[in-house]
C-alpha positions, 0 to 999 in steps of 0.5 A, spaced: 500 500 500 502 506 498 503 512 503 499 518 502 504 524 501 502 530 505 505 537 503 504 543 508 503 549 503 506 556 505 501 562 504 504 567 499 504 572 505 509 568 509 513 566 503 514 574 502 516 575 509 521 569 509 524 571 503 526 578 506 529 575 512 533 569 508 540 570 505 538 564 500 533 565 494 527 561 493 521 560 488 514 559 490 510 555 486 503 553 488 504 553 495 511 550 495 517 553 496 524 551 493 531 554 494 534 556 488 541 557 486 544 564 486 547 567 480 554 570 480 556 576 476 560 572 471 554 567 470 549 573 469 554 576 463 555 569 460 547 568 460 547 575 457 552 574 452 549 567 449 542 571 449 545 577 445 548 572 440 542 568 439 537 574 438 542 576 433 542 570 429 535 569 430 534 576 427 539 574 421 535 568 420 528 572 419 531 577 415 532 572 410 525 569 410 
């Protein structure tokens, strides 16, 4: 027999209050709170460079159509 899973859901107000005091960042999804990895400046620069390159490539591709 399977055991029923029980989730203690968090209210939005409690999540926001906790997020202000927390050193870690979290995601709030349907009442559940998940810790997320923090990004460094280097990570953000790499992501921005990739997005810029992909946008440039997609604009060139669309211009050919």
